[in-house]
N, C-alpha and C positions, 0 to 999 in steps of 0.2 A: 620905418613906414610895412619894411616886409614885416620883424613883428608886429604889428598891427593885424595885415593880410591876413599871417597866416591866425593870430587868436582867433576874428572870423571866421577864418576858412574853419579851424576845428567846433569855432561854437555854429555851425552853420549842419557838422555833421553828430557832433551828437546829438540835436535838436533832431535832428531826420529821423535818428537813431533809437532815438527817445519816443519819438513820436508814433514810428514805424513799430517798438518792438516791447518798447517800457513794458516792464508792469501797469497797468491800473490797476484799482480799485471798486467792483466790483459787491452790487445786490444782489443776497441769499436772501431768498424769502425762506420761512420757514418749513412750506410743501417741497419746495425743492431738497433742502433738506435732505427730508420724508423722502423722495424717491432717490434718491441719490445713495442715502443709503440704506434701500427696503431692497430685501435679493428674497429668493426663494433656495432651499437650503433642500440637497439632490436624496434622495432620500435610497440605499442609506448611503451614512454618512465614509465608511466603510476604514473605520474609526480600527485602526493598529495600534496593541499597548505591550510595550516590557516594562520588567518590572527593572529596577538595579540596585534597591537594595530595597528594606526595608518598607520605607516613609516616601521611595522616589521612584515616578516611572514616566519614560520616555513615550512620544506619542508621534501617532501621525494620523492623516483624516483630509480621505476632502473637499474641501471646502465650495460656496455655491457654485463657482464658474470651472469646476473641476482642477484646481489648481489643488500642489497633497502643501498639507500645511505642514508644522515638527513645533512644538515643542514637548516644554516635558514640566512636567510636575509632580511639587514637593511636601507630601502632609506635613502637619505636626509628628515630633515622635512621640506623646505622650497621648495619639489620638485614640477613641473608644472609636473599632469596628459597626459599629450600632445604625440608625436609618438617623440620627442624629445628623442635623448639617452643621455645616461648619463653615466661619467669616472665608471667605477668599481675597487674596489680593491679585491682582492680572498688574503687572508688570512690563512694561513694552521697552526697546532699550533703547539708544539715541543714534541715531543716522549715522549705515557704514556697522551698526553691532552684528552682534547678533540672544539670542534670547541665551545661551548659554554663558553671556556675562548674569546673568540674575543668582546666579549655585557658583562659580567659582571668582575668585582670588585676583586668582588672572589664568590667563588663556596663552599656547606658545615661546609662554613665558616671561610675556606681555602683563603685567600689574589692568585692574581692570582700576582705574582711574575714576571709573563713576560712581565704584564705593556699591554697585546693587547689591553683590553677595553677605553687603552690613544692613543693608533695605529687606531682607529675605532671613535672613541670623532675625531678628529682631522681628518678624513678624511675625515666623517660624516657633521660636517664644514663646506668641501671644494666644498661640490657636489658631492660625491664620490657615490656610491653603495656601500656595503661593504658585502658579501659572503664569507661565511665557511662553512665547512662538516669538517664530522668526515669523517677523513684517517682510513685503514685500520687497525680495529683488536683492532682501540679506540674507546673512548668515549662510545656511542648506542651502538658499533660495535664490542667488543672487543666479543674477544671470552676466555671463561676460557677453554679450553683445548689446544693453543697458543697463552699464552701471548707475550706479545712483551718486558718486563728484561730476558723470555727463547731463545725468535730469538734473541736477538743483543748478549745473551749470548752464545746461537747455535754458532752464525757467528766465536765468538771473539775465544771460544774456543776446541771450532773439524771443523767453516774453513768452514760451512755450511752458506750460503752469498745469494742461489737463496729464502727462503722466505725471508730478509733482503729483499732484488730487489726488488722483487715481491708486497709486502707490496707496497714500494712507485710508483715504476711501474704505478701501477692498482689505487690509488691515484686520481694519474695524467689523467687514463683514466679517471673515477669518476668524476675528476671535469671539 
């Protein structure tokens, strides 16, 4: 009898939690998407570039909302410096990582388990330029008051999807 009572109490609590905080599907229209991803780029963007080697550049610029964006651009070694355009691979790192993972096999003695640096090597060999930035709340853009882990935990525990969605959407706008 006690086990049944405990089971019912747990069921009521879980159902109540889910009905209040659980993530629920919602509809997003094409117009909602267009509005969500629209922005006005500030003028000027204050682009600052530093040449790391003959084919590598680090950069920072101001995004649409004044946030600093940092990243790197790597050009193929055999690029001919002409007005001819070349294809670009835009690299986006995994959650909790940084743009540097696209260009190094290890950072701080820790291997790049995603092997994104190998994708970069292949793309450069095939004649692509590779550009990657730190996503919002990642790499040099980390916010100690609002870590990625906390954002994800709050979304799953309390249904706070807006900070997570804003992080992703604003990163796309930064790109």
